[in-house]
Every structure is written in C-alpha cells, then in structure tokens.
N, C-alpha and C positions, 0 to 999 in steps of 0.2 A: 358483296351480295349477302343479304340477310338470310339467316337459317330458315325463316318462314318462307322466303322465296325459293330456297332450296327444296323445302318440303313440297311445294307446288310442282317444281320440276320433276321430283320423284314420281309424282302421280301421272305426269305426261310423257316422260322419256325413260329410257332404260338406264340402269345404274352407271354403266360405262360412260355413256354420253354425259350424264350429270357430273361424274367425277372429273371428266376432262375439262369442265367449265370452271373448276376451282383452281385458282392461281396459288401456287405454293412458292414461297421465297426459299432460296438456297442459303441465304446468309442474312443475319441481322447484326446491327452495330453492337459494340461492346456496351454502350449505354442501354440499349434495348435488352441485351442479355442480363445486365444488372437489374433492370426493372422486372424482367421475367422471374428471376430468382427471388427478388424481394417480395413480389406478389405471392409466390408459393409459400414462402416462409411465414408471411403474415396470415395466410389461410390455414396452415397446418400445425403451427406451433401454438400450444395453448397450455394453461395450467390446470392440473387436476384438483380434486377436493383437498389434497394435502399441500396445495400451492407449489407442487413440483412441476417443472416445465416438461411437457411430453409432446411427441409428434403424433398427430392423428393421421395414420397412414392412409385411411380411406380418403380423407380430405386432400392429402398430399397427391394421391393418384389422380383424383378429379382435377385438382388445380394444375398439375403438370399437363394433363391432356388438354384442358381448356386453354392454357397459356400457349401451347403449341399451335392451337387453332387460331387464337387471337394474334399472336406475334408472327406466325409464319404463313398464314393464309389470308385471303381476302374476305373471309366469312365474318359476319357480325352476329353476335348472340343477342337474343331478346332479353333485355335486362330484367324484365318482369317474369320470365319463364325459363331461367337458365337451366334448371333441373330437367325439364322436358326437352330442351334443346340438346343438352348433354346426352340424354338417353337416346334421342333420335340419331345423333352423330355416331354414338357407339354402335347402336343396333344396325345401322346401315353401313358400317365399315368406313365412315368418313374420317374419323380420327386416325384409324390405322392407316388409311390411304395417305393422309397429310404427313404423318410421322415417317412413313416409308419413303416419301418424296424428299425429305430433308436429309442432307448428307450425314453419314454416321459421325464424322468428326465434329460437326456442328452440335448434334444431339449429345455426344459424349462429353464435350466441353461443358455444356450447360448442366447436365446431370451430375457430372463429377464435382463441379463447383457447388452445386446445390447440396449434394450429399455432405461435402466438407463443411459448408456453412451451417447446415442443420445440426451436425455433430458439435460444432463450435458453440452455437447458441445454447444447446442443451447442457454442455459442459460448464459454460460460464454461468448460466442461470440456475443450475442445480449445485453449484459449488457451496461449500460450507459458509464461505464469507457472505455470499448473496442470501442464503437461507437465514443466516444470523441477522443480517441487515434488515431483511423483511420482518423478522420477529421483533427486532428493536423498533422498527418503524410502526408496526401494529401496536405494540405496547405503548409507545409514545402517543399515538393517536387516541388510544383508549384513555390514558391518564389525562391528556388535555381535554378530552370530552367530559370526563368526570369533573375536572377542575371547573370547567365552564358551567356545570350544573350546580355547583355549590353556591348557595345564596350568600350575598355579602351581609355584613352586620345590620345595615339599615333595613334590608329586606326581612331579616329575621325579626327585628324589633317591630317592624310594621305588621308582620304576621301575628306576633304575640298581642300587640295592641288591638288589632281588629278581631281577635278570637278570644280574648281574655274573658269577655262577658259570657261566652258559651261554657266556660270551665265549670261553674256550679251545676249547670244542667247536665253536663257530661258526668260529673262526679255523682250526682243524684241517680243517674241511670246505671251506674256500675253496681253490680251485685256485691253484697257485703263480704262474701268470701273472697271475691276478687280484690276488694280494697285491703283486706287482711294480707293477702299475698303481696300486694304492691307495697304495703307498709313494711313487711318483713324484708323485701328486697332492698328498699331504700335504707332500712336500718336507721342509723343515727344521722343520716343526711337530712338537714332541715331545708325545706323549700322556703326561701324568702321572697316574697313578692313585694315589689316596690309599691309605695303608696299610690303612685299615679296609675297603676294597673288595677287598683281595687274598685 
C-alpha cells in the first residue's frame, strides 16, 4: 500500500482501523538485513569541511525509521515526496507502530550491527593512514593539473612568433619610469631576439 493511499484511509477511517491494515513482517533475511544496514550507512556517513568522515545523526534517525518501514512493512513511499511521507508517518504514529510490531531481537540485531559498522567506517576513514593518503592524492591531482597546463616548447614559440609584432607597441605604451625600473631589474641580462622574430 502506498503512503498516499494510507493518507486517504486516515481521512475515512479511525486510526486503529488503518493501523490494522498495515502488514508488518516479523523477520527479514540476512541479505535484506545487510542491505538495510548498507542503505543507512550510505545516507548518514559523510565528510565534513576538513574531509573527516562524520555521522549525520539526524539523517541516521530518518534512515533507520524509513528502512524499518520499507523492509518490514507493506508500505511504499512516494519517491518524489519522501520528506512529507516521513512527517506523515511520524506524526500519525505509524513508524512507532511498525517498530513496535517487529520483535525486539530482530531490531536489536540490526541496530547493534549498524552501530558497530558505523564505528568501524569512521575509525577506518579517519585513521592517519587514510588522511595522509587523501592528502597525497589531492597533492598529486594538483601537481598533474599544473603539469597539464604548462605549454610545450612549440606552443611557447608559436605564441612568441604571433605576438612579437606587438612588442614595439607595448614598449611604446610603457611609461618611461616603468622602463627604468624594468631595466634596473634586468640588470646586465641582455635580451637577444632571433633575426626571424624581427
């Protein structure tokens, strides 16, 4: 049953009658449990501005609630309006109802493994080795990016050839005091222009 259908039922029937129409599973397979946990981890573990991995606890709470609905009940969420569906389910006690219908041993197993898995992910991804590797990877990316932007010799020569005719105009537009400064900086270095550039 879709949550939108459930909303319509709430307008027509009493809450007790509607809740009794929701089918809740007492057990899901180990493969489904694994997927349940993976979904939550993907939704709640993120990196902060310092590239450290953190757990977004609000996202974790929402993900746990919604995954109990998706895996243990016959309800289907509206993929385009999950936030409103979630609010409706919480406000009307439906998530609480579903979780109360699931055996404690089933919930404990999932939540215990989830807690351990999140701790492990954070420990691994925030270890010095991983942080160092991220830094080296970032530095390598920057260096290769810079290397890719350095023009080759042919490109430099082509640029000089195509712009050499502009040089006298540029020099004539330079203020005399700026030319004096340039000459003093250059010092004894002589600029030799090849005959083909003249």
